[in-house]
Structure formats: structure tokens, C-alpha cells
C-alpha positions as CSV (number, residue, x, y, z in Angstrom):
1,M,-59.1,152.4,132.2
2,A,-61.6,153.0,134.9
3,F,-63.5,150.3,137.0
4,D,-66.5,150.2,139.2
5,R,-65.0,149.9,142.7
6,I,-67.7,147.5,143.9
7,S,-68.1,145.1,141.0
8,G,-64.9,145.6,139.1
9,K,-66.8,146.2,135.9
10,V,-64.9,148.2,133.2
11,L,-66.5,151.7,133.0
12,W,-64.3,153.1,130.2
13,K,-61.1,152.6,128.3
14,T,-59.3,155.3,126.3
15,T,-56.3,155.3,124.0
16,D,-54.1,152.5,122.7
17,D,-50.9,154.0,124.3
18,E,-48.5,151.6,125.8
19,A,-48.4,151.7,129.6
20,S,-45.6,153.3,131.6
21,Y,-44.7,152.5,135.2
22,S,-46.2,155.7,136.4
23,S,-49.4,155.6,138.6
24,P,-52.6,157.5,137.6
25,S,-53.3,160.6,139.6
26,P,-56.4,162.5,140.5
27,A,-56.1,166.3,140.1
28,T,-58.1,169.4,140.5
29,L,-56.9,172.1,138.1
30,A,-58.6,175.5,137.8
31,G,-61.5,174.1,139.8
32,R,-62.1,171.1,137.5
33,N,-61.4,167.5,138.3
34,Y,-59.2,165.4,136.1
35,S,-57.6,161.9,136.0
36,L,-54.0,162.2,134.9
37,F,-52.2,159.4,133.1
38,L,-48.6,159.4,132.1
39,T,-48.4,156.8,129.4
40,R,-45.4,155.5,127.4
41,V,-45.7,158.5,125.1
42,R,-47.6,161.4,126.6
43,L,-49.4,163.0,129.6
44,L,-53.2,162.7,129.4
45,G,-55.8,164.6,131.3
46,T,-59.1,162.9,131.2
47,E,-62.6,163.4,132.5
48,P,-62.9,161.0,135.5
49,A,-66.5,159.9,134.7
50,S,-66.2,159.3,131.0
51,G,-62.5,159.0,130.1
52,K,-62.8,161.8,127.6
53,I,-59.4,163.3,126.8
54,L,-59.4,166.9,127.8
55,F,-55.8,167.7,127.3
56,Q,-52.5,166.0,126.4
57,F,-48.8,166.7,126.2
58,P,-46.0,164.6,124.5
59,F,-43.5,163.2,127.0
60,R,-41.3,160.2,126.5
61,P,-37.6,159.2,126.7
62,P,-35.8,159.1,123.4
63,M,-34.6,155.6,124.0
64,R,-36.9,152.6,123.3
65,N,-35.4,150.5,126.2
66,S,-36.2,153.0,128.9
67,V,-38.4,153.5,131.9
68,T,-41.0,156.2,132.7
69,A,-41.9,155.6,136.3
70,A,-42.2,158.8,138.3
71,T,-45.8,159.9,138.9
72,P,-46.8,163.5,137.9
73,V,-46.6,165.9,140.8
74,I,-49.5,168.3,141.0
75,I,-49.1,171.7,142.7
76,D,-52.1,174.0,142.3
77,D,-52.4,174.5,138.5
78,L,-48.9,173.2,137.8
79,I,-47.8,169.7,136.8
80,F,-44.2,168.5,137.3
81,L,-43.0,165.6,135.0
82,S,-39.7,163.9,135.2
83,A,-37.8,160.9,133.7
84,S,-34.3,159.7,133.1
85,Y,-32.6,158.5,129.9
86,G,-31.9,162.0,128.6
87,T,-35.5,163.1,129.1
88,G,-35.2,165.4,132.1
89,A,-37.9,167.3,133.8
90,M,-40.5,169.9,132.9
91,L,-43.0,172.1,134.6
92,L,-46.4,172.6,132.9
93,K,-49.2,174.9,133.5
94,L,-52.8,174.4,132.4
95,E,-54.3,177.3,130.5
96,G,-57.7,176.6,129.2
97,N,-57.6,173.2,127.6
98,S,-53.9,173.2,126.8
99,L,-50.7,172.8,128.7
100,Q,-48.0,175.5,128.5
101,K,-44.4,174.7,129.3
102,V,-43.0,176.9,132.2
103,W,-39.5,175.4,132.0
104,E,-37.7,172.3,130.8
105,S,-34.3,170.9,131.8
106,D,-32.3,167.6,131.8
107,E,-30.0,169.1,134.4
108,A,-32.6,169.9,137.1
109,L,-34.2,166.7,138.6
110,S,-34.3,163.7,136.3
111,N,-36.2,160.9,138.2
112,H,-35.5,157.4,137.2
113,Y,-37.9,155.5,139.4
114,A,-38.9,157.4,142.5
115,T,-41.3,160.3,142.4
116,S,-40.1,163.6,143.8
117,V,-42.0,165.4,146.6
118,Y,-42.9,169.0,146.9
119,H,-42.8,171.3,150.0
120,D,-42.9,175.1,150.4
121,G,-41.8,176.1,146.9
122,F,-39.2,173.3,146.4
123,L,-39.0,169.9,144.9
124,F,-36.9,167.1,146.5
125,G,-35.9,163.9,144.7
126,I,-33.3,161.6,143.2
127,H,-31.5,162.8,140.1
128,G,-30.0,160.4,137.6
129,R,-30.0,156.8,136.7
130,T,-30.2,154.2,139.5
131,D,-29.3,151.0,137.6
132,P,-27.1,148.8,139.7
133,G,-23.5,149.5,138.8
134,F,-24.3,152.6,136.7
135,Q,-21.1,154.6,136.3
136,L,-22.6,157.9,137.6
137,P,-24.3,157.3,141.0
138,A,-27.6,159.2,141.4
139,S,-27.7,162.3,143.7
140,L,-30.3,163.7,146.1
141,R,-31.4,167.1,145.0
142,C,-33.5,170.1,145.9
143,I,-34.7,172.4,143.2
144,E,-36.8,175.5,143.1
145,L,-40.3,174.6,141.6
146,K,-41.0,177.8,139.6
147,T,-37.5,177.9,137.9
148,G,-36.0,174.5,138.0
149,K,-32.9,176.1,139.6
150,L,-30.7,173.7,141.6
151,V,-30.6,174.8,145.3
152,W,-28.5,172.0,146.8
153,E,-27.2,168.5,146.0
154,Q,-26.0,165.5,148.0
155,P,-23.8,163.6,145.5
156,D,-23.4,159.8,145.2
157,F,-26.6,159.2,147.2
158,G,-27.8,156.3,145.1
159,A,-31.4,154.9,144.6
160,A,-34.0,155.9,147.2
161,T,-37.6,156.8,147.7
162,L,-39.0,159.8,149.5
163,I,-42.1,160.6,151.6
164,L,-43.1,163.9,153.0
165,A,-44.3,163.8,156.6
166,G,-45.3,167.3,157.7
167,S,-42.1,169.3,157.1
168,R,-39.8,166.3,157.2
169,L,-38.5,164.1,154.4
170,L,-38.4,160.3,155.1
171,I,-35.9,158.8,152.8
172,L,-35.6,155.1,152.4
173,T,-32.4,154.1,150.5
174,E,-32.0,151.0,148.3
175,R,-29.5,149.8,151.0
176,G,-32.3,149.7,153.6
177,E,-31.4,152.9,155.6
178,L,-34.2,155.2,156.7
179,I,-33.2,158.8,157.0
180,S,-35.2,161.7,158.5
181,T,-34.2,165.2,157.4
182,P,-36.0,168.6,157.2
183,A,-37.5,169.3,153.9
184,S,-35.5,172.5,153.7
185,A,-33.8,174.6,151.0
186,S,-30.9,175.2,153.4
187,G,-29.4,171.8,152.7
188,F,-29.3,168.1,153.6
189,K,-29.2,167.9,157.4
190,P,-30.3,164.5,158.7
191,N,-31.5,164.4,162.3
192,A,-32.1,160.7,162.5
193,R,-31.1,157.6,160.6
194,A,-31.4,153.8,161.1
195,Q,-30.8,150.6,159.2
196,I,-34.3,149.0,159.0
197,L,-34.0,146.5,156.2
198,P,-31.3,144.6,154.3
199,N,-30.2,145.6,150.8
200,Q,-32.3,145.6,147.6
201,V,-35.1,148.0,148.7
202,R,-37.0,149.3,145.7
203,A,-40.7,149.2,146.7
204,H,-42.2,152.5,147.7
205,P,-42.9,152.7,151.4
206,A,-46.1,153.9,153.1
207,L,-46.8,156.0,156.1
208,S,-50.0,155.7,158.1
209,D,-50.8,157.0,161.6
210,G,-47.2,157.3,162.6
211,L,-46.3,153.8,161.3
212,F,-43.8,153.5,158.5
213,Y,-44.2,150.4,156.3
214,A,-41.3,149.3,154.0
215,R,-40.4,146.2,152.0
216,S,-37.1,144.8,150.7
217,K,-36.8,142.0,148.2
218,D,-37.8,139.4,150.9
219,K,-38.7,141.2,154.1
220,L,-41.5,143.5,155.3
221,A,-41.0,145.9,158.2
222,C,-43.2,148.3,160.2
223,I,-41.4,151.0,162.1
224,S,-43.2,153.2,164.6
225,L,-42.3,156.9,164.3
226,K,-44.5,158.1,167.1
227,R,-42.9,160.1,169.8
228,T,-43.4,158.5,173.2
229,K,-44.1,160.6,176.2
230,P,-41.6,160.3,179.0
231,S,-42.8,158.5,182.1
232,P,-43.8,160.7,185.0
233,V,-41.1,161.1,187.7
234,S,-42.2,159.8,191.1
235,K,-41.6,161.9,194.1
């Protein structure tokens, strides 16, 4: 659906697809503007002004009781989709009014809840189920965008969300730990970490003007990531 931002009036509605947990995304592909929707059953590319469906691609977990939550990641004319429950990930390329599959794999980067982030030819994200007590703890992974090839993995990492800040990854774990590490293909090499919230952190954080906002089940925190200048030395 689309709404007038001033009045809230419904401007258009399209499809009877069930909703997923994924957020809508604006995208510019091959010079044309789209609104992307990952529904319960497929990826839709619509005309923002009218809601007209311009392209679609089937994408859904094989299990009925499942979650599709990660938002599509758009890089130039490529679209990265990912989900857990045996769905896996795929990279699509828009050619004309149709999407062509570049690669597909359930062994690359299967996002359960958190959306992966892209930097300099690589995707970084959480691979695997993140249900509490799930027998196979999720891992933090880096894969090559164009091929889906695994570059490095940090096993038993658990649930977390990621934000890209310049060339850094800001990773907030479900346990409430904030980790800063370079968004690099050379491996997981944290340069700062701090416990900023208690356990049960699932909400996606936000970053604005050097301030990092995060929420646990019952606590909200704002952390300044700005570098302070050293005080001048008196002579």
C-alpha cells in the first residue's frame, strides 16, 4: 500500500499477498525508480506513483510456519534476497522487465531476521536460525557478492543486527554487546566492544550524527560514537 504523507489517505493498494516481516525498499534500477516489496510469497517491483507491478520473482520458505524478515539489499542493478528455513539466498539482476538469477545458495548467507549489509564487493550478515535454544548457533559471515562464495566465518556468533558506518560494521548482539569491526574481507577483527544493554536485544538499532540508538526488551540507550578531541596542553 501507499499513503499520502500529509493526510494518510490511501493512494493505492496492490496484490492480496500475505505480508512478510520485510520492510519496503525504494530502488533505482537501470535509471528507473521502483518500490520493492518482499511479500510472503514473492518479490514485487512496483511503480511508486501507481502501484503497478513492473516485475516479480517467487521467493518464499518451504515451511508454512516460517519468517521472511530480511529486507532486499539493492546494489546497482542487483538485488540480494535472503531467508532461513531452507530458503537460502539469491542474487538477482534486472534485465528489461524481468529478473534473472545470478546465483542461488542455502550455504552462503541465510538471514533469519537481520538484513545483511554490503561494502566494497562483499556482503556481511548473520547466517542461520536465531531461535532461542536452536541447536545450531548462527554465525557471522562475509561472502563475495558476485559469486556467493564464503570468504570468512565467525562461528557460534548468535543473533545480531548490523549497521554499516563508513567502512566499519557496528554489530549489536542479542546479548546487548556493541562491536565495532572493519567491514573487511580479511576477517573478523574487532577494534572496540562494549556491553551497552542487557539481554534480549532484537530491535534494529539506528545511527544518526554519531549517535547510536538501541533498544532491548525494556530499555532504550543512546551511545555517542563521536571522537572527542584531546584537550590542549597548557605550557
